[in-house]
C-alpha positions as CSV (number, residue, x, y, z in Angstrom):
1,X,-0.1,-0.2,0.1
2,X,1.4,3.3,-1.1
3,X,1.7,6.2,1.3
4,X,-1.2,8.2,-0.2
5,X,-3.6,5.4,0.0
6,X,-2.4,4.8,3.7
7,X,-2.9,8.4,4.7
8,X,-6.2,8.4,2.6
9,X,-7.2,5.7,4.6
10,X,-6.4,7.0,7.8
11,X,-8.8,10.2,7.2
12,X,-11.1,7.9,5.7
13,X,-11.6,5.8,8.9
14,X,-10.4,8.3,11.6
15,X,-12.6,7.6,14.6
16,X,-13.7,11.3,15.6
17,X,-13.0,14.4,13.4
18,X,-10.5,17.0,14.6
19,X,-9.3,20.0,13.4
20,X,-5.7,20.0,12.0
21,X,-5.2,23.6,11.8
22,X,-2.1,25.6,10.9
23,X,-0.2,22.4,12.1
24,X,-1.1,20.4,9.0
25,X,2.2,21.1,7.5
26,X,4.2,21.0,10.0
27,X,5.3,23.9,12.5
28,X,5.5,27.2,11.0
29,X,8.1,30.1,11.9
30,X,7.7,31.8,15.1
31,X,6.0,28.9,16.4
32,X,7.6,26.0,18.8
33,X,7.6,22.5,17.1
34,X,6.3,19.8,18.5
35,X,7.7,17.7,20.9
36,X,7.6,14.2,19.7
37,X,9.5,13.1,22.7
38,X,7.0,13.2,25.1
39,X,5.5,10.1,23.5
40,X,8.2,7.2,23.7
41,X,5.7,4.8,24.0
42,X,4.4,5.2,20.4
43,X,7.9,5.3,19.2
44,X,11.1,3.9,21.1
45,X,13.1,4.4,18.3
46,X,11.5,7.3,16.2
47,X,14.3,9.0,14.6
48,X,15.4,5.8,12.8
49,X,14.6,5.5,9.3
50,X,13.9,2.2,7.2
51,X,16.5,0.3,8.9
52,X,14.3,0.4,12.2
53,X,10.9,0.2,10.4
54,X,9.9,-2.6,12.3
55,X,10.5,-1.5,15.4
56,X,8.6,2.2,15.0
57,X,5.6,-0.1,13.7
58,X,5.2,-1.1,17.2
59,X,5.4,-4.8,15.9
60,X,7.1,-6.3,19.1
61,X,4.7,-4.6,21.2
62,X,2.1,-7.0,23.1
63,X,-0.9,-5.8,21.2
64,X,0.1,-6.8,18.2
65,X,0.7,-10.9,19.4
66,X,-2.4,-12.6,21.2
67,X,-1.5,-13.1,24.8
68,X,-2.6,-16.0,26.7
69,X,-6.1,-16.0,28.0
70,X,-8.5,-13.5,27.6
71,X,-8.2,-9.9,27.1
72,X,-9.6,-7.7,29.8
73,X,-11.3,-3.9,29.3
74,X,-7.9,-2.1,30.0
75,X,-6.2,-4.0,27.1
76,X,-8.9,-1.7,24.7
77,X,-8.8,1.2,27.0
78,X,-5.1,1.2,26.1
79,X,-5.3,0.7,22.5
80,X,-7.9,3.6,22.6
81,X,-5.2,6.1,24.4
82,X,-2.8,4.7,21.8
83,X,-4.9,5.2,18.7
84,X,-5.5,8.8,20.0
85,X,-1.7,9.8,20.5
86,X,-1.2,7.9,16.8
87,X,-3.9,10.1,15.2
88,X,-2.2,13.7,17.4
89,X,1.1,12.8,16.2
90,X,0.4,12.3,12.9
91,X,-0.9,15.7,12.5
92,X,2.0,17.4,14.1
93,X,4.9,15.2,12.0
94,X,6.0,16.9,8.9
95,X,3.8,16.2,5.9
96,X,5.5,13.1,4.0
97,X,8.2,12.1,5.8
98,X,9.2,9.0,7.3
99,X,8.0,9.2,10.2
100,X,4.5,10.5,9.6
101,X,4.5,7.6,6.8
102,X,5.6,4.9,10.1
103,X,3.0,6.4,12.1
104,X,-0.1,6.1,9.6
105,X,0.7,2.0,9.1
106,X,0.8,1.9,12.8
107,X,-2.6,3.5,13.4
108,X,-4.4,1.0,10.9
109,X,-2.9,-1.9,12.5
110,X,-4.1,-0.4,16.3
111,X,-7.5,-0.1,14.8
112,X,-7.4,-3.4,13.1
113,X,-6.4,-4.5,16.4
114,X,-9.1,-3.1,18.0
115,X,-11.8,-4.6,15.8
116,X,-10.4,-7.9,16.7
117,X,-10.7,-7.1,20.8
118,X,-14.2,-6.2,20.2
119,X,-15.1,-9.1,17.9
120,X,-13.0,-11.8,19.0
121,X,-12.5,-15.2,17.2
122,X,-14.3,-17.6,19.2
123,X,-14.8,-21.0,18.9
124,X,-17.7,-20.6,16.6
125,X,-19.8,-23.9,15.0
126,X,-18.9,-24.8,11.8
127,X,-22.9,-25.2,10.7
128,X,-25.9,-23.7,12.6
129,X,-29.2,-23.6,11.7
130,X,-31.8,-20.4,12.6
131,X,-35.1,-20.3,10.7
132,X,-34.6,-22.8,8.6
133,X,-31.4,-21.3,7.2
134,X,-28.6,-23.6,7.0
135,X,-25.3,-21.1,8.1
136,X,-21.6,-22.7,7.3
137,X,-18.7,-21.0,8.9
138,X,-16.7,-19.3,5.5
139,X,-13.0,-20.2,5.6
140,X,-12.3,-17.1,2.9
141,X,-10.5,-14.4,3.7
142,X,-12.3,-12.1,1.3
143,X,-13.0,-8.4,2.5
144,X,-15.9,-7.7,-0.4
145,X,-18.6,-9.5,1.2
146,X,-21.5,-7.4,2.9
147,X,-23.3,-8.5,5.7
148,X,-26.9,-9.2,4.9
149,X,-28.2,-7.8,8.2
150,X,-26.0,-4.8,9.3
151,X,-25.4,-3.6,6.2
152,X,-21.5,-3.3,6.9
153,X,-18.6,-5.1,5.4
154,X,-17.6,-8.3,6.5
155,X,-13.8,-8.4,7.4
156,X,-12.8,-11.7,6.7
157,X,-9.3,-11.3,8.2
158,X,-10.3,-10.5,11.5
159,X,-14.2,-11.7,11.7
160,X,-16.3,-14.9,11.8
161,X,-19.1,-15.3,9.3
162,X,-21.3,-17.4,7.8
163,X,-23.4,-18.3,4.6
164,X,-26.6,-19.8,4.4
165,X,-26.3,-22.8,2.2
166,X,-29.8,-22.5,0.8
167,X,-30.2,-18.8,-0.3
168,X,-27.0,-17.3,-0.1
169,X,-27.8,-15.2,2.9
170,X,-24.3,-13.8,4.5
171,X,-23.8,-12.1,8.2
172,X,-21.3,-12.1,10.8
173,X,-21.3,-14.1,13.4
174,X,-22.2,-11.4,15.8
175,X,-25.9,-10.6,14.0
176,X,-26.8,-14.1,13.3
177,X,-28.9,-14.2,16.4
178,X,-30.4,-10.5,15.2
179,X,-32.0,-12.5,12.2
180,X,-35.9,-12.2,11.7
181,X,-35.8,-13.3,7.9
182,X,-36.4,-17.3,7.0
183,X,-34.4,-18.8,4.2
184,X,-35.7,-17.8,1.2
185,X,-35.4,-21.3,-0.5
186,X,-38.2,-22.5,2.6
187,X,-40.4,-20.4,0.5
188,X,-39.4,-21.8,-3.3
189,X,-39.6,-25.8,-1.7
190,X,-43.5,-24.7,0.0
191,X,-44.8,-22.4,-2.5
192,X,-42.7,-22.3,-6.2
193,X,-45.1,-19.4,-7.9
194,X,-44.6,-15.9,-8.8
195,X,-46.2,-13.0,-8.5
196,X,-47.7,-12.3,-11.9
197,X,-49.2,-9.0,-11.4
198,X,-47.1,-6.4,-12.2
199,X,-45.7,-4.0,-9.6
200,X,-48.9,-4.8,-7.2
201,X,-48.8,-1.7,-4.7
202,X,-50.3,-1.3,-1.7
203,X,-49.4,2.1,-0.5
204,X,-46.9,3.4,1.9
205,X,-49.9,3.7,4.2
206,X,-50.8,0.5,4.3
207,X,-47.5,-0.5,5.6
208,X,-47.9,1.8,8.3
209,X,-45.1,3.7,7.0
210,X,-42.6,0.8,7.9
211,X,-40.4,-1.7,6.2
212,X,-42.3,-4.4,4.5
213,X,-39.6,-6.9,6.1
214,X,-37.5,-5.6,9.0
215,X,-40.5,-3.2,10.4
216,X,-38.4,-0.2,10.4
217,X,-40.0,3.5,10.0
218,X,-39.6,4.7,6.4
219,X,-41.0,7.6,4.7
220,X,-40.5,8.9,1.0
221,X,-39.1,12.2,2.4
222,X,-35.6,9.9,3.9
223,X,-36.9,10.8,6.9
224,X,-35.6,8.9,9.3
225,X,-35.5,6.2,6.6
226,X,-35.3,6.2,2.7
227,X,-38.7,4.3,1.6
228,X,-37.5,2.0,-1.8
229,X,-39.7,0.3,-3.3
230,X,-39.5,-3.3,-4.4
231,X,-41.0,-3.4,-8.4
232,X,-41.6,-7.6,-7.7
233,X,-43.6,-6.8,-4.5
234,X,-44.4,-4.0,-5.1
235,X,-43.9,-2.9,-1.1
236,X,-41.2,-0.6,0.4
237,X,-38.2,-1.4,2.3
238,X,-35.9,0.6,4.1
239,X,-31.9,0.7,2.7
240,X,-31.0,-2.3,4.7
241,X,-33.5,-4.7,3.5
242,X,-33.1,-3.1,-0.1
243,X,-30.3,-2.3,-1.8
244,X,-30.9,-1.5,-5.4
245,X,-30.4,-4.2,-6.8
246,X,-32.2,-5.0,-10.1
247,X,-33.3,-8.2,-11.6
248,X,-36.0,-9.0,-14.6
249,X,-39.8,-9.1,-13.6
250,X,-41.3,-12.4,-14.4
251,X,-44.8,-10.7,-14.3
252,X,-43.6,-8.2,-17.4
253,X,-42.2,-10.7,-19.0
254,X,-45.4,-12.7,-19.5
255,X,-47.2,-9.8,-20.3
256,X,-45.3,-7.2,-22.1
257,X,-42.3,-9.5,-23.5
258,X,-40.0,-6.6,-21.4
259,X,-37.0,-8.1,-20.0
260,X,-35.3,-4.8,-18.6
261,X,-33.8,-5.4,-15.1
262,X,-36.1,-3.4,-11.9
263,X,-34.7,-2.6,-8.6
264,X,-36.1,-5.3,-6.1
265,X,-35.5,-6.0,-2.5
266,X,-33.0,-8.4,-1.1
267,X,-35.5,-11.1,-0.2
268,X,-37.2,-10.5,-3.7
269,X,-33.4,-11.0,-5.0
270,X,-32.7,-14.5,-3.7
271,X,-36.2,-15.4,-4.6
272,X,-36.0,-14.6,-8.1
273,X,-32.5,-16.2,-8.3
274,X,-33.5,-19.5,-6.8
275,X,-36.9,-19.6,-9.3
276,X,-35.0,-19.1,-12.4
277,X,-34.9,-22.1,-13.2
278,X,-37.8,-23.6,-12.4
279,X,-40.4,-24.8,-14.8
280,X,-43.2,-23.2,-13.3
281,X,-44.7,-21.0,-16.0
282,X,-47.6,-22.4,-18.0
283,X,-47.7,-19.8,-21.1
284,X,-50.7,-21.6,-22.9
285,X,-52.8,-20.6,-19.5
286,X,-51.2,-17.4,-18.0
287,X,-51.1,-15.4,-21.4
288,X,-52.0,-17.4,-24.4
289,X,-51.9,-14.6,-27.0
290,X,-48.1,-14.3,-26.2
291,X,-47.7,-16.9,-29.1
292,X,-49.3,-14.4,-31.8
293,X,-46.8,-11.8,-31.1
294,X,-43.9,-13.8,-30.2
295,X,-42.6,-15.7,-33.1
296,X,-39.7,-17.5,-31.4
297,X,-42.2,-18.9,-28.9
298,X,-44.1,-20.9,-31.6
299,X,-40.9,-22.2,-33.1
300,X,-39.3,-23.5,-29.4
301,X,-42.5,-25.0,-28.8
302,X,-42.7,-26.8,-32.2
303,X,-39.0,-28.3,-31.3
304,X,-40.2,-29.3,-28.2
305,X,-43.3,-30.8,-29.3
306,X,-40.7,-32.8,-31.9
307,X,-38.6,-34.0,-29.1
308,X,-41.2,-35.4,-27.2
309,X,-42.5,-37.6,-30.4
310,X,-38.5,-38.6,-30.0
311,X,-38.6,-39.7,-27.1
312,X,-40.2,-43.2,-27.1
313,X,-37.3,-44.2,-29.9
314,X,-34.8,-42.8,-27.2
315,X,-36.2,-44.9,-24.5
316,X,-36.6,-48.4,-26.1
317,X,-33.3,-48.1,-28.0
318,X,-30.3,-49.6,-26.3
319,X,-27.5,-47.6,-28.5
320,X,-29.6,-44.4,-27.4
321,X,-29.0,-45.4,-23.7
322,X,-25.9,-45.9,-23.7
323,X,-24.6,-42.7,-25.7
324,X,-27.2,-40.8,-23.0
325,X,-28.7,-38.8,-25.9
326,X,-31.6,-37.6,-23.6
327,X,-28.6,-36.2,-21.1
328,X,-28.3,-33.1,-23.8
329,X,-31.3,-31.7,-21.9
330,X,-30.4,-32.6,-18.5
331,X,-30.3,-28.8,-17.5
332,X,-34.0,-28.3,-19.0
333,X,-35.1,-31.9,-17.9
334,X,-39.0,-30.1,-18.5
335,X,-38.2,-30.3,-22.2
336,X,-38.5,-33.9,-22.1
337,X,-41.6,-34.1,-19.9
338,X,-44.0,-31.8,-21.1
339,X,-44.2,-29.1,-23.9
340,X,-46.2,-26.1,-22.0
341,X,-44.0,-25.1,-19.1
342,X,-41.4,-22.6,-19.3
343,X,-39.1,-21.3,-17.0
344,X,-38.0,-17.7,-16.3
345,X,-34.2,-18.5,-17.7
346,X,-36.5,-20.0,-21.1
347,X,-37.8,-17.2,-21.8
348,X,-34.6,-15.1,-21.6
349,X,-32.8,-17.4,-23.4
350,X,-35.7,-17.2,-25.9
351,X,-35.6,-13.6,-26.1
352,X,-32.2,-13.4,-26.9
353,X,-32.2,-16.3,-29.4
354,X,-29.7,-18.8,-27.4
355,X,-32.5,-21.0,-26.6
356,X,-33.3,-21.3,-30.5
357,X,-29.5,-22.4,-31.6
358,X,-28.9,-24.9,-28.9
359,X,-32.2,-26.6,-28.8
360,X,-32.4,-26.6,-32.9
361,X,-28.7,-28.7,-32.6
362,X,-30.0,-30.7,-30.7
363,X,-33.1,-31.5,-32.7
364,X,-30.9,-32.7,-35.4
365,X,-28.7,-34.8,-33.7
366,X,-32.0,-36.8,-31.9
367,X,-33.1,-36.6,-35.6
368,X,-29.9,-38.4,-37.1
369,X,-29.6,-40.8,-34.6
370,X,-33.4,-42.2,-35.4
371,X,-33.2,-41.2,-38.8
372,X,-29.9,-42.5,-40.4
373,X,-27.5,-43.8,-37.3
374,X,-29.6,-46.5,-35.6
375,X,-31.2,-49.3,-37.7
376,X,-33.5,-50.0,-34.7
377,X,-34.9,-46.8,-34.8
378,X,-35.3,-46.8,-38.6
379,X,-37.4,-49.8,-38.3
380,X,-40.1,-48.1,-36.5
381,X,-41.0,-45.7,-39.0
382,X,-44.1,-45.5,-41.3
383,X,-45.0,-46.2,-44.4
384,X,-47.9,-43.9,-45.9
385,X,-50.9,-46.4,-46.1
386,X,-53.0,-44.0,-47.5
387,X,-50.8,-43.3,-50.8
388,X,-48.4,-46.4,-50.1
389,X,-45.7,-44.2,-51.5
390,X,-42.8,-42.3,-50.6
391,X,-40.1,-42.1,-48.1
392,X,-40.3,-43.8,-44.4
393,X,-42.3,-41.5,-42.5
394,X,-41.6,-40.1,-38.8
395,X,-44.2,-38.2,-36.3
396,X,-41.4,-35.5,-35.9
397,X,-41.1,-34.8,-39.8
398,X,-42.6,-31.5,-40.9
399,X,-44.4,-32.7,-43.6
400,X,-46.6,-35.3,-41.4
401,X,-49.5,-35.9,-39.9
402,X,-50.3,-38.3,-36.8
403,X,-53.4,-40.0,-35.8
404,X,-55.0,-38.9,-32.9
405,X,-56.5,-41.9,-31.8
406,X,-53.8,-44.7,-32.8
407,X,-50.7,-42.8,-33.5
408,X,-50.4,-43.5,-37.4
409,X,-48.2,-41.6,-39.6
410,X,-49.6,-40.1,-43.3
411,X,-48.1,-37.9,-45.6
412,X,-50.1,-34.4,-44.1
413,X,-51.5,-33.7,-47.6
414,X,-53.0,-37.3,-47.8
415,X,-54.4,-37.4,-44.3
416,X,-56.4,-34.3,-45.1
417,X,-57.4,-35.0,-48.2
418,X,-58.7,-38.6,-47.5
419,X,-62.6,-38.7,-46.9
420,X,-62.4,-41.9,-45.0
421,X,-61.5,-43.1,-41.7
422,X,-58.0,-43.7,-40.7
423,X,-57.1,-47.3,-42.4
424,X,-55.2,-48.6,-39.0
425,X,-58.3,-47.3,-37.0
426,X,-60.6,-49.3,-39.1
427,X,-58.3,-52.3,-39.4
428,X,-58.2,-52.4,-35.6
429,X,-61.8,-51.9,-34.9
430,X,-62.6,-54.8,-37.1
431,X,-60.2,-56.9,-35.3
432,X,-61.9,-56.5,-31.6
433,X,-65.3,-57.0,-33.5
434,X,-64.2,-60.3,-35.2
435,X,-62.5,-61.3,-31.5
436,X,-66.3,-60.2,-29.9
437,X,-68.0,-62.8,-32.2
438,X,-65.6,-65.2,-32.0
439,X,-66.0,-65.7,-28.3
440,X,-69.7,-65.6,-28.7
441,X,-69.9,-68.3,-31.2
442,X,-67.3,-70.5,-28.9
């Protein structure tokens, strides 16, 4: 860390504001220079330079090594006094001098040590369960995390912190007993459905001018705390529960085909993230008119219907099972179960064009196996019984039609031009009648 950065950090993190006055640039003419010797407890060798820098920083003093047993209140008080002495000394020393640089570094170490004493590292359990959260103790030393409870930075070097393995809620160890919000994953498990009204606002007065989550007093004027609206729930939250995160809103996608990210509260952000890949949207019931305006949806629906028609070939084909062809859709298993359920991630990928490209490629691979590579699958094809001409037909071919009763496959033109019933259905009906007559005659 450069000196300028260390000095800036000192100025930003000082405990109490104080006036530097005219002493900022060192002693002025006609004034008595500061007596640094009056603080021998801070720098025993303060007039030395870089060769004695380690001693200047006080790294060998007791408050930089953890003593045996617990710290008592006097240890914290001594550190506070040392910090105040450092702050005064920094202002009295000449600007950009070696001693001032050393003092800034020492002040940072003293403050870190004071923070550690206030929040000591105890023998915390590796797993804690609270309000359906499953908190796992973190080993990362990153300082880029933020506590979801108090909104303060998590100093991984000196503080113990936990992350919920279900909803990724992060907090200090000391904040865990203050948590009042249950795990969002439990809500996903018990209530896997979206709010499908666009920003269903009920009004701040209906919330009694309090945060919808923690009940902290809020107002639109920011007094005592700013009211921030969540575009997903329509409710208002305080700045601790709403960090101005943004997310794509399912209701806006389904009703307006709009994918612009909107501001949501922390709980909605986690809920939407956990629900992103869950196929809970039945578009034909929620908004069937969407297929009339979005051509990509019609294309995807046809590809999904074809894949469902290919599925019986694969589950009865030994080569397909060994090649695990259906596992190409393992990230979207609902595509081999139905053709009408969508996840929010599906709709996002449809809008961007990624899903169309990937699904077309998988469709081509599946069709190649059935029609060209596998003799067993080829043998399960159909011959048009109406014209008795042409190549082997499969139900997923674009120029074919399938009988709804017996699943026989015909040329589309032949099927719709034929005024008689399906030949296969007629044959099956005649066979059943013969069986009934044989039973009666017996």
